C-alpha positions as CSV (number, residue, x, y, z in Angstrom):
1,M,-3.1,-41.5,15.1
2,A,-4.7,-39.4,12.4
3,S,-2.7,-38.0,9.4
4,L,-3.5,-35.1,7.1
5,C,-2.2,-34.7,3.6
6,R,-1.8,-31.0,3.0
7,D,-1.8,-31.5,-0.8
8,C,-5.1,-33.4,-1.3
9,C,-6.5,-32.5,2.1
10,V,-7.4,-36.1,3.0
11,V,-7.4,-37.3,6.6
12,A,-6.7,-41.0,7.3
13,D,-5.9,-43.1,10.4
14,I,-2.5,-44.2,9.1
15,I,1.1,-42.8,9.3
16,P,2.5,-43.1,5.8
17,D,5.6,-41.6,4.4
18,R,3.6,-40.5,1.4
19,C,-0.1,-39.9,0.9
20,P,-1.7,-43.1,-0.5
21,G,-4.1,-41.0,-2.5
22,C,-1.9,-38.3,-4.2
23,G,1.6,-39.3,-3.3
24,G,2.2,-36.0,-1.5
25,Q,4.8,-35.8,1.3
26,R,3.4,-32.7,3.1
27,L,1.9,-34.8,5.9
28,I,0.8,-33.9,9.4
29,H,0.4,-36.5,12.1
30,H,-1.2,-35.7,15.5
31,R,-3.4,-37.6,17.9
32,S,-5.9,-34.7,18.2
33,L,-5.9,-33.7,14.5
34,T,-9.6,-34.5,14.1
35,H,-10.8,-32.8,17.3
36,L,-9.3,-29.3,17.5
37,T,-11.3,-26.3,16.2
38,I,-9.4,-23.1,17.1
39,A,-7.1,-21.9,14.3
40,H,-4.8,-18.9,14.0
41,I,-4.0,-17.9,10.4
42,D,-1.0,-15.6,9.7
43,C,0.0,-14.6,6.2
44,D,3.7,-15.1,5.5
45,A,5.7,-11.9,5.2
46,F,2.5,-10.4,3.8
47,Y,3.5,-7.1,2.2
48,A,6.7,-8.6,0.7
49,S,4.8,-11.6,-0.5
50,V,2.3,-9.4,-2.3
51,E,5.1,-7.5,-4.0
52,K,6.8,-10.8,-5.1
53,R,3.5,-12.0,-6.4
54,D,3.2,-9.0,-8.7
55,R,6.9,-9.1,-9.7
56,P,7.8,-12.7,-10.2
57,E,11.4,-11.8,-11.2
58,L,12.0,-11.0,-7.5
59,R,10.9,-14.4,-6.2
60,A,14.5,-15.5,-5.3
61,R,15.7,-12.0,-4.4
62,P,15.8,-10.4,-0.9
63,V,12.9,-7.9,-0.8
64,I,12.4,-5.2,1.8
65,V,9.2,-3.1,1.9
66,G,9.9,0.3,3.4
67,G,11.1,3.7,2.4
68,G,14.0,6.1,2.7
69,T,17.4,5.6,4.3
70,R,16.0,7.0,7.5
71,G,12.8,5.0,7.5
72,V,12.2,1.6,8.9
73,V,11.5,-1.8,7.5
74,T,7.8,-2.3,7.1
75,A,8.2,-6.0,6.0
76,A,11.0,-8.3,4.8
77,C,10.7,-11.4,2.8
78,Y,12.2,-14.6,4.2
79,V,15.3,-14.3,1.9
80,A,16.1,-10.9,3.5
81,R,15.4,-12.4,7.0
82,I,18.3,-14.8,6.4
83,Y,20.6,-11.8,6.5
84,G,19.1,-10.6,9.8
85,V,16.6,-8.1,8.4
86,K,13.5,-7.6,10.6
87,S,10.4,-5.5,10.7
88,A,10.8,-2.1,12.4
89,M,14.6,-2.3,11.8
90,P,16.1,1.1,10.7
91,M,16.5,1.0,6.9
92,F,20.1,1.9,7.0
93,K,20.8,-1.1,9.3
94,A,18.8,-3.4,7.0
95,L,20.7,-2.3,3.9
96,K,24.0,-2.7,5.7
97,A,23.0,-6.3,6.6
98,C,21.6,-7.0,3.2
99,P,23.0,-4.5,0.6
100,D,21.6,-6.5,-2.4
101,A,18.0,-6.2,-1.2
102,V,15.4,-4.7,-3.4
103,V,13.6,-1.9,-1.6
104,I,10.0,-1.3,-2.5
105,K,7.8,1.6,-1.3
106,P,4.7,0.3,0.5
107,D,1.5,0.2,-1.5
108,F,-1.2,-0.2,1.2
109,A,-4.1,-0.1,-1.1
110,K,-2.8,-3.2,-2.8
111,Y,-2.2,-4.9,0.5
112,V,-5.7,-4.1,1.7
113,A,-7.2,-5.5,-1.5
114,A,-5.2,-8.8,-1.0
115,S,-6.3,-8.9,2.7
116,R,-9.9,-8.6,1.7
117,Q,-9.5,-11.6,-0.6
118,V,-8.0,-13.7,2.2
119,R,-10.7,-12.5,4.6
120,A,-13.5,-13.5,2.2
121,L,-12.0,-17.0,2.0
122,M,-12.0,-17.1,5.8
123,Q,-15.6,-16.1,6.0
124,D,-16.4,-19.1,3.8
125,L,-15.1,-21.4,6.5
126,T,-17.0,-20.0,9.5
127,P,-18.8,-16.8,10.7
128,L,-16.5,-16.9,13.8
129,V,-13.6,-14.9,12.3
130,Q,-11.9,-12.3,14.5
131,P,-9.4,-10.2,12.5
132,L,-6.3,-9.2,14.5
133,S,-4.5,-7.2,11.8
134,I,-4.4,-6.8,8.1
135,D,-2.7,-10.2,7.7
136,E,-3.8,-12.2,10.7
137,A,-7.0,-13.6,12.2
138,V,-8.2,-16.3,14.6
139,L,-11.1,-18.6,13.7
140,D,-13.4,-21.0,15.6
141,L,-14.5,-23.8,13.3
142,S,-16.7,-25.6,16.0
143,G,-19.8,-27.1,14.4
144,T,-18.6,-26.7,10.8
145,E,-17.8,-30.4,10.1
146,A,-21.3,-31.1,8.7
147,L,-21.3,-28.0,6.5
148,H,-17.9,-28.7,4.9
149,G,-18.0,-32.5,5.0
150,A,-14.6,-32.6,6.6
151,V,-12.9,-31.9,10.0
152,P,-11.5,-28.4,10.6
153,A,-7.9,-29.6,10.0
154,A,-8.8,-30.7,6.4
155,V,-10.8,-27.5,5.8
156,L,-7.9,-25.4,6.9
157,A,-5.6,-27.3,4.5
158,R,-8.0,-26.6,1.7
159,F,-8.1,-22.9,2.7
160,A,-4.3,-22.6,2.6
161,N,-4.2,-24.1,-0.9
162,A,-7.0,-21.8,-2.0
163,V,-5.2,-18.7,-0.7
164,E,-2.1,-19.6,-2.6
165,S,-4.1,-20.2,-5.8
166,A,-6.5,-17.3,-5.7
167,V,-4.5,-14.6,-3.9
168,G,-0.9,-15.6,-4.7
169,V,0.4,-15.5,-1.1
170,T,1.0,-18.2,1.5
171,V,-0.3,-18.6,5.0
172,S,0.9,-20.4,8.1
173,I,-1.7,-22.1,10.4
174,G,-1.8,-23.0,14.0
175,L,-4.5,-25.4,15.2
176,A,-4.9,-25.8,18.9
177,A,-7.3,-26.0,21.9
178,N,-7.3,-22.3,22.5
179,R,-6.3,-18.9,21.0
180,L,-3.0,-18.6,22.8
181,M,-1.6,-21.9,21.7
182,A,-3.0,-21.5,18.1
183,K,-1.1,-18.2,17.8
184,I,2.1,-19.8,19.1
185,A,1.6,-22.8,16.8
186,A,1.1,-20.5,13.7
187,G,4.5,-19.0,14.2
188,R,6.2,-22.3,14.7
189,D,7.1,-23.4,11.2
190,K,6.8,-20.4,8.9
191,P,6.4,-20.0,6.0
192,R,3.6,-22.4,4.8
193,G,3.5,-23.9,8.3
194,F,0.8,-26.0,9.8
195,T,1.4,-26.9,13.4
196,V,-1.0,-28.7,15.8
197,I,-0.8,-28.5,19.6
198,D,-3.5,-30.0,21.9
199,G,-4.3,-29.0,25.4
200,D,-2.6,-31.9,27.1
201,E,0.8,-31.2,25.6
202,A,0.7,-27.3,25.8
203,A,2.6,-27.0,29.1
204,A,5.3,-29.4,28.1
205,F,5.6,-27.7,24.7
206,L,6.1,-24.3,26.3
207,A,8.3,-25.3,29.2
208,P,11.7,-25.1,27.5
209,E,10.9,-21.9,25.6
210,P,12.2,-18.4,26.5
211,V,9.7,-16.2,28.3
212,R,9.7,-13.8,25.4
213,L,7.8,-16.4,23.3
214,L,4.7,-15.7,25.3
215,P,2.6,-12.9,23.8
216,G,2.4,-10.0,26.2
217,I,5.8,-10.5,27.7
218,G,7.9,-7.6,26.3
219,A,11.4,-6.5,27.0
220,A,10.6,-4.8,30.3
221,M,8.7,-7.8,31.8
222,A,11.4,-10.2,30.5
223,R,14.0,-8.1,32.4
224,K,11.9,-8.2,35.5
225,L,11.5,-12.0,35.3
226,E,15.2,-12.4,34.8
227,T,15.9,-10.6,38.1
228,L,13.7,-13.3,39.7
229,G,15.8,-16.0,38.0
230,I,13.1,-16.8,35.5
231,T,14.2,-17.0,31.9
232,R,12.2,-20.1,30.7
233,L,8.4,-20.6,30.6
234,G,8.8,-23.8,32.6
235,Q,10.2,-21.8,35.5
236,L,7.2,-19.4,35.3
237,Q,4.8,-22.3,35.2
238,A,6.2,-23.5,38.5
239,L,5.5,-20.2,40.3
240,P,2.7,-20.5,42.9
241,D,-0.1,-18.1,42.4
242,R,0.5,-16.2,45.7
243,D,4.2,-15.7,44.8
244,A,3.2,-14.6,41.2
245,V,0.9,-11.9,42.6
246,R,3.5,-10.8,45.1
247,K,6.3,-10.6,42.7
248,L,4.6,-9.7,39.4
249,G,1.5,-7.7,40.4
250,D,-2.2,-8.5,40.5
251,D,-2.2,-10.2,37.2
252,G,0.8,-12.4,38.0
253,W,-1.4,-15.4,38.4
254,L,-2.8,-14.9,35.0
255,L,0.7,-14.8,33.5
256,V,1.5,-18.1,35.1
257,R,-1.7,-19.6,33.6
258,R,-0.7,-18.4,30.1
259,A,2.8,-19.8,30.6
260,R,1.1,-23.2,31.1
261,G,-0.8,-22.7,27.8
262,E,-4.2,-21.9,29.4
263,D,-6.4,-19.3,27.7
264,S,-10.2,-18.8,28.2
265,R,-10.7,-16.1,25.5
266,V,-13.3,-16.8,22.9
267,V,-13.2,-15.9,19.2
268,D,-15.3,-12.7,19.0
269,P,-16.0,-11.5,15.4
270,T,-17.6,-8.3,16.8
271,R,-14.5,-7.1,18.6
272,E,-13.7,-3.5,17.6
273,T,-10.6,-2.3,16.0
274,K,-8.6,-0.4,18.7
275,S,-6.7,2.0,16.5
276,I,-6.0,3.2,13.0
277,S,-3.1,5.4,12.2
278,A,-0.5,6.4,9.7
279,E,3.0,7.7,10.1
280,T,6.2,8.5,8.1
281,T,9.9,9.1,8.9
282,F,11.6,11.9,7.0
283,E,14.7,11.6,4.9
284,H,15.9,14.8,6.6
285,D,14.8,16.5,9.9
286,L,12.0,19.1,9.4
287,S,11.4,22.0,11.7
288,T,9.0,24.5,10.1
289,L,5.2,24.4,9.8
290,A,5.4,24.8,6.0
291,E,7.8,21.8,5.8
292,L,5.7,19.6,8.1
293,E,2.3,20.3,6.6
294,R,2.9,18.4,3.4
295,P,3.8,15.0,5.0
296,L,1.0,15.6,7.5
297,W,-1.5,16.0,4.6
298,R,-0.2,12.7,3.0
299,M,-0.7,10.9,6.4
300,C,-4.3,12.4,6.7
301,E,-5.2,11.1,3.2
302,M,-3.8,7.7,4.1
303,L,-5.6,7.6,7.5
304,A,-8.9,8.6,5.8
305,R,-8.5,5.7,3.3
306,R,-7.8,3.2,6.1
307,L,-10.8,4.4,8.0
308,K,-13.1,4.0,5.0
309,D,-11.6,0.5,4.3
310,A,-12.5,-0.5,7.9
311,E,-15.9,1.2,7.7
312,L,-15.0,3.4,10.7
313,A,-14.7,7.1,11.4
314,A,-12.6,9.3,13.6
315,G,-14.1,10.9,16.6
316,G,-10.9,12.8,17.2
317,V,-7.2,12.8,16.1
318,V,-3.9,11.9,17.8
319,L,-0.8,13.7,16.5
320,K,2.5,11.9,16.9
321,L,5.9,13.6,16.6
322,K,9.4,12.3,17.1
323,T,12.2,14.7,17.6
324,A,15.7,14.4,16.1
325,S,16.8,13.1,19.5
326,F,14.1,10.4,19.4
327,T,11.9,12.1,22.0
328,Q,8.3,11.3,21.3
329,R,5.4,13.8,21.6
330,T,1.7,12.8,21.4
331,R,-1.1,15.4,21.3
332,N,-4.8,14.7,20.8
333,A,-8.1,16.6,20.3
334,R,-11.8,15.7,19.7
335,L,-13.7,16.6,16.5
336,S,-17.1,18.3,16.6
337,S,-18.5,15.3,14.7
338,P,-17.1,12.0,13.3
339,T,-15.2,12.2,10.0
340,V,-13.5,10.2,7.3
341,L,-12.5,13.3,5.3
342,P,-8.8,13.9,5.0
343,D,-9.2,17.7,5.0
344,R,-11.1,17.7,8.3
345,L,-8.5,15.4,9.9
346,F,-5.8,17.8,8.5
347,D,-7.5,20.9,9.9
348,L,-7.5,19.6,13.4
349,A,-4.1,18.0,13.2
350,R,-2.6,21.2,11.8
351,E,-3.8,23.1,14.9
352,L,-2.1,20.6,17.1
353,L,1.0,20.7,15.0
354,G,1.2,24.5,15.1
355,K,1.5,24.5,18.9
356,E,4.6,22.2,18.7
357,V,6.5,24.0,16.0
358,N,9.1,26.1,17.8
359,G,12.3,25.4,16.0
360,T,12.5,21.8,17.1
361,A,13.7,19.4,14.5
362,F,11.5,16.4,13.9
363,R,12.3,13.1,12.2
364,L,8.8,11.5,12.2
365,I,5.2,12.6,12.0
366,G,2.1,10.5,12.4
367,I,-1.7,10.8,12.9
368,G,-4.2,8.4,14.4
369,A,-7.9,8.2,14.9
370,H,-9.3,8.1,18.4
371,P,-11.9,7.3,19.4
372,L,-13.1,5.1,16.6
373,V,-16.8,5.2,15.8
374,P,-19.0,3.6,13.2
375,G,-18.5,5.0,9.7
376,S,-22.2,5.3,9.0
377,G,-22.4,8.5,11.2
378,A,-19.5,10.3,9.6
379,D,-19.7,13.8,7.9
380,Q,-23.5,14.2,8.0
381,G,-23.4,17.9,8.7
382,D,-26.1,20.0,10.4
383,L,-27.3,23.6,10.6
384,A,-24.2,24.6,12.4
385,D,-22.0,22.7,9.8
386,P,-23.6,23.0,6.4
387,D,-20.4,22.7,4.4
388,T,-19.4,19.2,5.4
389,P,-21.8,17.3,3.1
390,G,-20.4,19.3,0.1
391,R,-16.8,18.4,1.2
392,A,-17.8,14.8,1.4
393,A,-19.2,14.9,-2.1
394,V,-16.0,16.4,-3.4
395,Q,-13.9,13.7,-1.7
396,A,-16.2,11.0,-3.1
397,A,-15.6,12.3,-6.6
398,I,-11.8,12.3,-6.0
399,D,-12.0,8.7,-4.7
400,T,-14.0,7.7,-7.8
401,L,-11.4,9.2,-10.2
402,R,-8.5,7.6,-8.2
403,G,-10.3,4.3,-8.3
404,R,-10.5,4.4,-12.1
405,F,-7.2,6.0,-13.0
406,G,-4.9,5.5,-10.0
407,D,-3.9,7.5,-6.9
408,T,-2.0,10.0,-9.0
409,A,-4.9,10.9,-11.2
410,I,-5.9,13.9,-9.1
411,A,-4.3,15.7,-6.1
412,R,-5.1,18.6,-3.9
413,G,-2.8,21.7,-4.1
414,R,-1.5,21.3,-0.6
415,S,0.1,17.9,-1.6
416,L,2.3,19.6,-4.2
417,R,5.7,21.1,-3.6
């Protein structure tokens, strides 16, 4: 059975208690360690880890990234998680569970910069990198052994150490025979985890687990399965295909296959980002257009920045509102031409917003880009739209000043009180 030392990244056919080379005790033993090539990499509590990196005095403190007593938790460090704090939890509940937590307002520009550093290190391993989110990606390291002079498991151990050293955050790694099992493995032993699962053991590994462990099974599907007496993946594995289709719909058979750890998806680095958006929850409910315009503008600026970072543009906008009674409204409209300019996003979103303002109190506003198109075609202007290139030049100047002197160096009047 092969063993990997995660400290010196050496693979050997022995099972020591300590690495014979460096004396390290972070060892992994697995029969398929030298053969598996699909890896899922997940940064550990990414936003909170970046904040702790920049503020070492918080290293042992519970840290929550989020904002406002009526907002939600964007991220929580592992110390805060001990108290039951979770992502998407209302902030007031998080602070009730962990009153000593340090709350930090999100700084997405900083997180994007750290993400790009991690992504660049991934690209050094293989061209087959499929980003899944700002802090998560799946890699296929097939055929890279000759390039790196080591099996994928050792290369991944080197990568994890390089991320800690160069970026200052930690990652957890799942190494498996397919994407599904690699993702499940990556979440198995966080933080700084490295879990290996091969194809032969996947079904047995999953069998005792609750059905909610399987990606794609949400609360509604879990309730439906429970009415059928299925609460564990092993029970779902045993369901015949015909019964699965009859009881769970046309894709029921596929759900059974996934419960057995089967997955035929390939790593596709060309897969397009599905959506980019920004939203905020207010400290107090807002009901007038004048009140709602200012946070809408902030979200448009944030969305524009995220579009540029992703080298994409908006072909239209989606406005999201949530009322004081938690009823959600979604409205959308197409742009005349693709854009990454915050003022063009704002102009169209404001039209949509104006139709919804009728005295209703809102607790949340958000804006998204849909459809997404390549950024190279954005804001070109034409004879019918001669002003857009000038607006793009103004925005470029603003971005340059903010890049040199910080986000508060210059602001548009509509962002002021």
